[in-house]
C-alpha positions in Angstrom: -9.6 -28.2 17.1 -10.8 -27.5 13.5 -13.5 -29.5 11.8 -10.8 -30.6 9.4 -7.3 -31.5 10.4 -4.5 -29.0 9.8 -2.4 -29.8 6.7 0.3 -32.3 7.5 3.7 -30.8 8.2 7.1 -32.5 8.4 7.7 -33.7 12.0 10.6 -31.2 12.3 8.1 -28.4 11.7 5.3 -29.6 14.1 6.6 -27.6 17.0 4.2 -24.9 18.2 5.6 -21.5 17.2 4.7 -18.8 19.7 3.7 -15.4 18.4 6.2 -12.8 19.4 4.9 -9.7 21.2 4.8 -6.6 19.0 8.2 -5.1 19.1 8.4 -1.5 20.2 9.5 1.1 17.8 13.1 0.7 17.1 15.0 3.0 19.5 18.4 1.3 19.2 22.5 1.6 18.6 24.9 0.4 20.9 26.1 -3.0 21.8 22.9 -4.7 20.6 22.6 -2.7 17.4 20.0 -0.4 18.7 19.9 3.4 18.1 18.6 6.2 20.3 15.2 7.6 19.7 15.2 10.5 17.3 18.4 9.4 15.5 18.9 9.1 11.8 18.2 5.4 12.0 14.5 5.9 12.9 14.1 8.5 10.1 15.6 6.2 7.4 13.5 3.2 6.7 14.7 -0.1 5.2 12.9 -0.6 1.9 11.1 -3.9 1.1 13.6 -4.4 -1.8 16.6 -4.2 0.6 14.9 -6.5 3.1 14.2 -9.1 0.3 17.8 -9.0 -0.9 19.1 -9.4 2.7 16.8 -12.4 3.1 17.7 -14.0 -0.1 21.5 -13.6 0.4 21.2 -14.9 4.0 19.5 -18.0 2.7 22.2 -18.6 0.1 25.0 -18.2 2.6 23.3 -20.6 5.1 22.6 -23.1 2.3 26.3 -23.1 1.5 27.0 -24.2 5.1 28.3 -20.9 6.4 27.5 -20.4 10.1 24.8 -17.9 10.9 27.1 -15.4 12.7 29.7 -15.5 9.8 26.8 -15.1 7.3 25.5 -12.0 9.1 29.0 -10.5 9.2 29.4 -11.1 5.4 26.1 -9.3 4.8 27.1 -6.5 7.2 30.2 -5.9 5.1 28.2 -5.9 1.9 25.5 -3.5 3.0 26.1 0.2 2.2 26.3 2.6 5.2 22.8 3.0 6.6 20.1 1.5 8.6 20.4 -2.1 7.3 24.1 -2.2 8.0 23.5 -1.1 11.6 20.8 -3.7 12.0 23.2 -6.5 10.7 25.7 -5.4 13.2 23.2 -5.6 16.0 22.0 -9.0 14.8 25.6 -10.3 14.8 26.3 -9.2 18.4 23.0 -10.6 19.7 23.4 -14.0 18.0 27.0 -14.2 19.1 25.7 -13.5 22.6 23.5 -16.6 22.4 20.2 -15.0 21.4 18.3 -16.9 18.7 18.1 -15.0 15.4 14.3 -14.7 15.6 14.5 -13.0 19.0 17.3 -10.7 17.8 15.1 -9.7 14.9 12.2 -8.8 17.2 14.3 -6.0 18.6 14.0 -4.4 15.1 10.2 -4.7 14.8 9.9 -1.8 12.3 12.0 -3.9 9.9 11.3 -7.5 10.8 7.5 -7.7 11.5 5.7 -10.5 13.3 5.2 -12.5 10.1 9.0 -12.4 9.4 10.2 -13.2 12.9 7.6 -16.0 13.3 8.7 -17.7 10.0 12.4 -17.4 11.1 11.4 -18.9 14.5 9.6 -21.8 12.6 12.8 -22.4 10.6 14.9 -22.5 13.8 12.4 -24.9 15.4 12.3 -27.3 12.4 15.9 -27.0 11.3 14.9 -25.7 7.9 16.1 -22.1 8.2 17.4 -21.9 4.6 14.1 -23.1 3.1 12.1 -20.7 5.3 14.3 -17.8 4.3 14.0 -18.6 0.6 10.2 -18.7 1.1 10.3 -15.4 2.9 12.4 -13.8 0.1 9.8 -14.9 -2.5 7.0 -13.7 -0.3 8.6 -10.3 0.1 9.3 -9.9 -3.6 5.8 -10.8 -4.6 4.2 -8.6 -2.0 6.3 -5.7 -3.0 5.5 -6.3 -6.7 1.8 -6.3 -6.1 2.0 -3.2 -3.9 3.9 -1.4 -6.6 1.3 -2.3 -9.1 -1.5 -1.0 -6.9 0.4 2.2 -5.9 1.1 2.8 -9.6 -2.5 2.4 -10.6 -3.7 4.8 -7.8 -0.9 7.3 -8.1 -1.2 8.0 -11.8 -4.7 9.6 -11.9 -4.0 11.4 -8.6 -0.7 12.9 -9.9 -2.3 14.0 -13.1 -5.3 15.5 -11.3 -2.9 17.4 -8.9 -0.7 18.7 -11.7 -3.8 19.7 -13.8 -5.3 21.5 -10.7 -2.0 23.4 -10.1 -1.6 24.4 -13.7 -5.2 25.6 -14.0 -5.0 27.5 -10.7 -1.9 29.3 -12.0 -3.7 30.2 -15.2 -6.7 31.5 -13.3 -4.6 33.5 -10.8 -1.9 35.0 -13.1 -2.8 34.7 -16.8 -6.5 35.5 -16.9 -6.2 38.8 -15.0 -3.7 39.9 -17.7 -6.4 39.3 -20.3 -8.9 41.1 -18.2 -6.6 44.2 -18.2 -6.3 44.0 -22.0 -10.0 43.8 -22.5 -10.6 46.7 -20.1 -8.1 48.9 -22.0 -9.8 48.1 -25.3 -13.5 48.3 -24.3 -13.4 50.6 -21.3 -15.2 50.2 -18.0 -18.2 48.4 -19.5 -16.0 45.6 -21.0 -17.5 42.9 -18.8 -21.1 43.6 -20.0 -19.9 43.4 -23.6 -18.2 40.1 -23.3 -19.5 36.6 -24.1 -20.9 34.7 -21.1 -18.0 32.2 -21.2 -15.5 35.0 -20.9 -17.4 36.6 -18.0 -17.4 33.2 -16.2 -13.7 32.6 -16.7 -12.7 36.1 -15.6 -15.0 35.9 -12.5 -13.4 32.6 -11.6 -10.0 34.2 -12.0 -10.9 37.1 -9.7 -12.3 34.8 -7.1 -9.2 32.5 -7.0 -6.9 35.5 -7.0 -8.5 36.8 -3.9 -9.3 33.5 -2.1 -6.7 31.0 -3.3 -5.1 30.8 0.2 -8.5 29.9 1.8 -8.7 26.9 -0.6 -5.1 25.9 0.2 -5.8 26.1 4.0 -9.1 24.2 3.6 -7.4 21.4 1.7 -4.7 21.0 4.4 -7.2 21.1 7.2 -9.5 18.6 5.6 -6.5 16.3 4.9 -5.3 16.6 8.5 -8.8 16.0 9.8 -9.1 12.9 7.6 -5.8 11.5 8.8 -6.8 12.2 12.4 -10.3 10.6 12.1 -8.9 7.6 10.2 -6.5 6.8 13.0 -8.8 7.6 16.0 -12.5 7.0 14.9 -13.4 3.4 14.0 -16.7 4.4 12.5 -15.0 6.8 10.1 -12.3 4.3 9.2 -14.9 1.7 8.6 -16.8 4.1 6.3 -13.7 5.1 4.3 -12.6 1.5 3.9 -16.1 0.5 2.7 -15.9 3.4 0.3 -12.5 2.3 -1.0 -14.1 -1.1 -1.8 -17.0 0.4 -3.6 -15.4 3.1 -5.8 -15.8 2.1 -9.5 -12.7 0.4 -11.0 -10.4 1.2 -8.0 -12.7 -0.7 -5.6 -12.2 -3.9 -7.5 -8.5 -3.3 -7.5 -8.3 -2.8 -3.7 -10.5 -5.8 -3.0 -8.5 -8.2 -5.2 -5.3 -6.9 -3.6 -6.7 -7.6 -0.1 -7.7 -11.1 -1.0 -4.3 -11.8 -2.7 -2.5 -10.5 0.4 -4.7 -12.6 2.8 -4.1 -15.8 0.8 -0.4 -15.2 0.2 0.3 -14.4 3.9 -1.9 -17.1 5.4 -0.6 -19.7 3.0 3.1 -18.8 3.5 2.7 -18.9 7.3 1.0 -22.3 7.2 3.7 -23.7 4.8 6.3 -22.5 7.3 4.8 -24.5 10.1 3.1 -21.6 12.0 -0.2 -23.0 13.5 -3.5 -21.6 12.1 -4.5 -19.5 15.0 -1.1 -17.9 15.4 -1.0 -17.3 11.6 -4.4 -15.5 11.8 -3.2 -13.4 14.7 -0.2 -12.3 12.6 -2.5 -11.7 9.6 -4.9 -9.6 11.6 -2.1 -7.4 13.0 -0.7 -6.8 9.5 -4.0 -6.0 7.7 -5.1 -2.4 7.4 -8.6 -2.7 6.0 -11.1 -3.1 8.9 -13.5 -5.2 6.8 -10.7 -7.7 6.1 -9.7 -7.6 9.8 -13.3 -8.5 10.7 -13.3 -11.4 8.3 -10.0 -12.7 9.8 -11.4 -12.4 13.3 -14.4 -14.5 12.2 -12.2 -17.2 10.8 -10.1 -17.1 14.0 -13.2 -17.5 16.2 -14.5 -20.4 14.0 -11.2 -22.3 14.3 -11.0 -21.7 18.0 -14.5 -23.1 18.4 -13.6 -26.2 16.4 -15.4 -25.3 13.2 -14.0 -24.8 9.7 -12.5 -21.9 7.8 -14.5 -21.8 4.6 -17.9 -21.0 6.2 -16.9 -17.8 8.0 -15.0 -16.7 5.0 -18.1 -17.0 2.8 -20.2 -15.2 5.4 -17.8 -12.3 5.7 -18.6 -11.0 2.2 -14.9 -10.4 1.4 -14.3 -13.6 -0.5 -16.1 -14.9 -3.6 -17.4 -18.4 -4.1 -14.3 -19.6 -6.0 -12.1 -18.7 -3.0 -14.4 -20.2 -0.5 -14.7 -23.5 -2.4 -11.0 -23.7 -2.9 -10.4 -23.2 0.8 -13.1 -25.8 1.6 -11.3 -28.3 -0.7 -8.0 -27.5 0.9 -9.3 -28.1 4.4 -10.8 -31.4 3.4 -7.7 -32.7 1.6 -5.2 -31.3 4.1 -3.7 -29.0 1.4 -4.9 -25.7 2.6 -1.5 -24.0 2.3 -1.3 -25.1 -1.4 -4.8 -23.9 -2.1 -4.1 -20.5 -0.5 -1.0 -20.0 -2.6 -3.0 -20.9 -5.7 -5.6 -18.3 -4.7 -2.9 -15.7 -4.2 -1.3 -16.5 -7.6 -4.7 -16.2 -9.3 -5.7 -12.9 -7.6 -2.3 -11.3 -8.1 -2.6 -12.1 -11.8 -6.1 -10.5 -11.8 -4.6 -7.4 -10.0 -2.1 -7.1 -12.9 -4.9 -7.3 -15.4 -7.0 -4.8 -13.5 -4.1 -2.3 -13.3 -3.6 -2.6 -17.1 -7.3 -2.1 -17.7 -7.4 0.8 -15.3 -4.7 2.6 -17.2 -6.4 2.0 -20.5 -9.7 3.3 -19.2 -8.6 6.3 -17.1 -6.0 7.8 -19.4 -8.3 8.7 -22.3 -11.0 9.8 -19.9 -8.7 12.2 -18.2 -7.3 13.5 -21.5 -10.8 14.2 -22.7 -11.8 16.0 -19.5 -8.6 18.1 -19.6 -9.1 18.9 -23.3 -12.7 20.1 -22.6 -11.6 22.3 -19.7 -8.6 23.8 -21.6 -10.7 24.2 -24.7 -13.4 26.1 -22.8 -10.8 28.5 -21.3 -9.1 29.1 -24.6 -12.5 29.7 -26.2 -13.5 32.1 -23.4 -10.3 34.2 -23.7 -10.2 34.5 -27.4 -13.9 35.0 -28.0 -13.6 38.8 -27.3 -10.6 39.1 -29.6 -12.5 37.4 -32.4 -15.5 39.7 -31.8 -13.2 42.8 -31.9 -11.6 41.6 -35.2 -15.0 41.1 -36.7 -16.1 44.6 -35.7 -13.0 46.1 -37.2 -13.6 44.2 -40.4 -17.1 45.6 -40.6 -15.9 49.1 -40.0 -13.5 48.8 -42.9 
């Protein structure tokens, strides 16, 4: 029992909603819509955009009074050939066989996660399936929007860095050796001693990369593979990397705000849908990747289970600032926790948008300056001997 009562829900939503067990990886086709392991279905994922459209259209059809099985058949006919169409077919057959929609969705756990199936179950229990599906659709659209913003902010500098590294590597491996041959033909065997230090540095780097480029490529692949392995298997390494992600200048702020926004949006949406607090936190914990946020969710879960409040463990976790903690505290005391969480999510999603815009404005000129300096140094180093030779010829004449 919490120190403050749970926010009041309509009586039709006050039924306890059990948390479904994590669905196994989809390995389904056949009568129930499942497909065999290793098939094209498992290799082709359903995007968040397609799932949001499916959810929104299903809500519209149910709101129009069309039965669930007929609604699913209509959606099946509208879907293009692919994974989602096969899933709709499986849902139709399961529902026609007497299986509740939420249980049918659990068979496709890679598409309909615990959060989705729990909210559908809450809608079935309370008789407000259309409202729940509308809420789910909005949740999916906002979540995908914020993910796209963050991915865009992180992908831009990484892409520019990779392209710049590739181009410079090609210049060092293929272009600079050609200049070295030209210099050797003009100045003879002692051409290196006669060159400017910048030219010697660039040519030496070109020779090194020409001989050892494959070692660097293998090293990068091995380090990336090791990083992925440690990230999945070693908790200490994962904790360190997640801590580092939160502390990196500019991007750390972006990652942190995104985590808080996702926590508030998911928790608030689940509570609004009638999912009890503890079950909602279980779902939130399972859907959170960052170990520090998982630890904060566990603290809140333990506090509620022991009869205490939510705000205190949130403040002690270090993942939430004072504004968030105080808004949650007010929400607990007034019985409007869900509304407060949605407000927090709206605020932090707006801050993520602003941070992304600021990040682009800051990083783009910095990267352009760095690239200009590097390219300028290479051009200076390669043309310095040519300028020297031209000056010598002018003196001779």
